[in-house]
C-alpha positions in Angstrom: 186.6 48.9 95.5 188.5 46.0 97.1 192.1 45.2 96.3 192.2 44.0 92.7 194.4 41.1 91.6 195.0 40.7 87.9 192.4 38.5 86.0 194.2 38.0 82.7 196.8 35.4 82.0 198.3 36.9 78.9 202.0 37.6 78.1 202.4 40.2 80.8 201.1 38.0 83.6 203.6 36.9 86.2 203.3 34.6 89.2 202.0 36.2 92.5 203.6 35.1 95.7 201.4 33.7 98.5 201.9 36.8 100.6 200.7 39.1 97.8 197.8 36.8 97.0 196.8 37.1 100.7 196.7 40.8 100.4 194.0 40.7 97.8 190.3 39.9 98.1 190.0 38.7 94.5 191.9 35.5 93.7 195.0 36.1 91.6 195.1 34.9 88.0 196.4 31.5 87.2 200.2 31.5 86.6 201.0 32.6 83.1 203.7 34.5 81.4 206.6 33.4 79.4 209.9 31.8 80.7 212.8 34.2 81.2 214.8 34.9 78.1 218.6 34.6 78.0 218.8 38.4 78.3 216.6 38.3 81.5 217.5 35.1 83.4 216.0 36.2 86.7 213.0 34.6 88.3 209.5 35.8 87.7 208.2 38.4 90.1 204.6 38.9 91.3 202.3 40.9 89.1 201.4 44.4 90.3 198.1 44.9 92.0 195.7 47.7 93.0 194.7 48.4 96.6 192.0 50.9 97.5 193.1 53.3 100.2 190.0 55.5 100.3 187.1 56.4 98.1 188.6 57.3 94.7 192.2 56.7 95.9 194.2 53.6 94.9 197.8 52.5 95.1 199.4 50.4 92.3 201.9 48.2 94.1 204.7 46.5 92.1 206.2 43.6 94.1 208.9 42.9 95.1 209.7 46.6 95.4 213.3 46.1 94.3 215.3 48.0 91.8 213.0 49.5 89.1 209.8 48.0 90.7 208.2 51.2 92.0 204.8 52.0 93.2 202.3 54.3 91.5 198.7 55.3 92.3 195.7 57.3 91.1 193.1 59.7 92.5 189.7 60.1 90.8 186.3 61.7 91.5 184.7 59.8 88.6 185.1 62.7 86.2 188.9 63.5 86.5 191.8 61.1 87.1 195.2 62.0 88.5 198.0 59.5 88.4 201.0 59.5 90.7 204.1 58.2 88.9 204.2 55.7 86.1 206.6 52.7 85.6 210.0 51.7 84.2 208.7 49.9 81.1 206.0 50.4 78.5 204.4 47.1 79.4 204.1 48.0 83.1 202.9 51.5 82.3 200.2 50.0 80.0 199.3 47.6 82.7 198.8 50.5 85.1 196.7 52.3 82.5 194.6 49.2 82.0 194.1 48.7 85.8 192.9 52.3 86.0 190.4 51.7 83.2 189.2 48.5 84.8 188.5 50.3 88.0 186.0 52.4 86.2 188.0 55.6 86.4 188.1 57.9 83.4 191.2 58.4 81.2 193.9 60.1 83.3 194.3 63.8 82.5 197.1 64.6 85.0 200.3 62.8 85.9 202.4 63.8 88.9 206.0 62.6 89.0 207.5 62.3 92.5 211.0 62.6 91.1 212.9 62.0 87.9 214.1 58.4 88.1 213.1 56.3 85.1 211.1 53.8 87.0 208.8 56.6 88.0 208.8 58.5 84.7 209.6 56.3 81.7 205.9 55.4 81.4 204.8 59.0 81.2 204.5 58.7 77.4 201.8 56.0 77.7 199.5 58.6 79.2 200.3 61.6 77.1 199.2 63.7 75.2 195.9 63.2 76.9 197.5 63.8 80.3 199.6 66.8 81.4 202.7 65.8 83.4 203.4 67.9 86.5 206.6 67.8 88.6 209.1 70.0 90.5 211.3 72.3 88.5 214.3 70.1 89.2 212.4 67.0 88.2 211.9 68.3 84.7 215.6 69.4 84.5 216.8 66.0 85.8 214.5 64.0 83.5 216.0 65.8 80.5 219.6 65.5 81.7 219.3 61.8 82.6 217.7 60.7 79.4 217.4 56.9 79.1 219.7 56.4 82.2 218.1 53.1 83.1 219.1 51.7 79.7 222.8 52.3 80.6 222.5 50.6 84.0 220.3 47.7 82.9 220.5 47.3 79.1 219.0 43.8 79.1 215.5 45.1 80.3 212.8 45.2 77.7 211.8 48.8 78.2 209.6 49.0 75.1 208.8 52.4 73.5 209.5 55.0 76.3 210.4 58.3 74.8 211.6 60.8 77.4 208.5 62.8 78.6 209.4 65.4 81.2 206.9 67.4 83.2 205.5 70.2 81.1 204.0 72.0 84.2 206.4 72.6 87.0 206.4 74.2 90.5 209.0 75.4 93.0 207.7 74.9 96.6 204.0 73.9 96.7 201.1 73.4 94.3 197.5 72.5 95.1 195.4 70.5 92.7 191.7 69.6 93.0 190.3 66.4 91.6 186.7 67.2 92.0 186.3 67.5 95.8 189.6 65.8 96.5 192.4 68.2 97.4 195.9 67.1 96.3 198.8 69.1 97.7 202.2 68.8 96.0 205.1 69.6 98.4 208.8 69.9 97.6 210.7 68.9 100.8 214.0 70.2 99.5 216.8 68.0 98.0 216.4 64.5 99.5 216.2 61.4 97.4 216.8 63.6 94.4 217.0 67.3 93.7 213.3 67.4 92.5 211.3 65.3 95.0 207.6 65.8 95.4 205.4 64.6 98.2 201.8 64.0 97.1 199.5 64.7 100.1 195.8 64.2 100.4 194.9 66.1 103.6 191.3 65.1 103.9 192.0 61.4 103.5 195.3 61.7 105.4 197.1 59.7 102.7 200.6 60.5 101.4 202.3 59.3 98.3 205.9 59.7 99.5 207.8 58.6 96.4 211.3 57.3 97.1 211.6 59.4 100.2 210.3 56.1 101.7 211.4 52.6 101.0 209.4 50.0 102.9 211.5 46.9 103.5 214.2 48.2 101.2 217.4 50.2 101.9 217.0 54.0 101.5 219.0 55.5 98.5 220.3 59.0 98.7 223.3 58.8 96.2 221.6 61.3 93.8 220.2 63.6 96.5 221.2 64.4 100.1 221.5 62.4 103.3 220.9 65.5 105.5 218.1 66.6 103.2 216.5 63.2 103.5 216.5 63.6 107.3 214.8 66.9 106.9 212.3 65.3 104.5 211.3 62.9 107.3 210.4 65.9 109.4 208.2 67.3 106.6 206.5 63.9 106.3 205.9 63.6 110.0 204.4 67.1 110.1 201.6 66.0 107.7 200.3 63.5 110.3 199.4 61.0 107.6 197.6 57.7 108.5 198.5 55.9 105.3 201.9 56.1 103.6 202.4 54.8 100.0 206.2 54.3 99.7 208.0 54.6 96.4 208.9 50.9 96.8 207.3 48.2 99.0 203.9 47.7 100.5 201.6 50.4 101.8 202.4 51.2 105.4 201.9 53.8 108.1 203.9 56.7 109.5 205.9 54.3 111.8 208.0 53.6 108.7 209.7 57.0 109.2 211.4 55.9 112.4 213.4 53.1 110.7 214.4 55.3 107.8 215.6 58.0 110.1 217.6 55.5 112.2 219.2 54.1 109.1 220.2 57.6 107.7 221.8 58.5 111.1 223.6 55.2 111.1 225.1 56.0 107.6 226.1 59.5 108.8 227.9 58.1 111.8 229.7 55.5 109.7 230.8 58.3 107.3 232.1 60.5 110.0 234.2 57.7 111.5 235.4 56.4 108.2 236.3 59.8 106.8 238.2 60.7 110.0 240.2 57.5 109.7 241.0 58.1 106.0 239.0 55.0 104.8 237.1 54.8 101.6 233.4 54.4 101.4 233.9 50.9 100.1 236.2 49.9 102.9 233.7 51.2 105.5 230.8 49.5 103.8 232.6 46.2 103.6 233.3 46.1 107.3 230.1 47.7 108.6 227.9 45.7 110.9 224.4 46.4 109.6 222.8 45.1 112.7 219.0 45.7 112.5 219.4 47.0 109.0 220.7 43.7 107.6 217.1 42.7 107.0 216.6 45.5 104.5 216.7 44.5 100.8 219.3 46.1 98.5 221.9 46.4 101.3 224.5 47.2 98.7 223.1 50.8 98.6 225.1 51.4 101.8 228.2 52.2 99.9 226.5 54.6 97.5 224.9 56.4 100.5 228.3 56.6 102.1 229.6 58.3 98.9 226.9 61.0 99.4 227.6 61.3 103.1 231.3 61.7 102.5 230.6 64.4 99.9 228.4 66.4 102.2 230.9 66.1 105.1 233.4 67.6 102.7 231.2 70.5 102.0 229.4 69.5 98.8 226.0 71.0 98.3 223.0 68.7 98.6 222.3 67.1 95.2 225.8 68.0 93.8 226.5 65.4 91.1 228.6 62.4 92.2 230.5 60.0 89.9 227.8 57.4 89.0 230.4 54.9 87.8 232.1 55.0 91.2 228.8 54.6 93.1 227.4 51.8 91.0 230.7 50.0 90.7 231.1 49.9 94.4 227.5 48.7 94.8 228.3 45.8 92.4 231.3 44.9 94.6 229.0 45.0 97.7 226.5 42.8 95.7 229.1 40.0 95.5 230.6 41.2 92.3 227.3 40.7 90.5 225.3 43.7 89.0 222.1 44.4 90.9 219.1 42.7 89.4 216.3 44.6 87.8 213.1 42.7 87.1 211.0 45.5 85.6 
């Protein structure tokens, strides 16, 4: 099936950008949607779209890939459907479910969560109880511990009805699923973006759903995981020899994306070593840092949160050890010009 642009212009329709329209072979719907409410004054963002990666394998891309605008995907053999991640709001999760149905795939029976963050898990309940949710042991633990964490960070977002729905089937290291003749390997790379990351690898198609181990065009975020673990996760991803990489945020790409992520993480680590040795705070270091080639990445304010994690690890903290979220997000707000980060979910 070719890339599919939305055809309806109902209340959940938003305006596609020219770049996103160019990526589809079906013309996008006419602009629709309602004007932003006082509680959500930001501009409209392009509507999610499907792109076919191989027979029975699709990515659900949510532009512009910023905060809470994650990617999902699905795998089907025509009899069984497996979904990779959901979305931050009930509306977006229902849109994902509708797009799957419109593709001709049967009702999803399996959901795989690549990690616990609400933009990847809040929408689980839209697919249950028909679908079983699978994730790493730590993903289940963190979903339950975090609760409605996104509500606390972005209370103005219209999340809808999103009861916390953690994985009910968990694994520790690896788990292999079969969607008809399509082999789907679930691989835990260790603590990286979060304690409970899962790589979803289709070896025959050489397609990997990397979750938030990979941001394409956005700044990596390791505040809740591990900087050194994220570097190790890049090695795991490289070892798979994928041809197609579906990032957690941003457009579909290839394995060349790993190079930039690795360079950025090493840049953060070097800044942390120098700053810590000089007795400077993560915020001081971030304010004065020359981002150089990384200045083009979106969400550059994440640098200071990443420095908090690097400082902790250099001080001997275990990967994934909890950090003060207030300190991390407050410093990111400072780095964002004193304005809270925008969420357009």
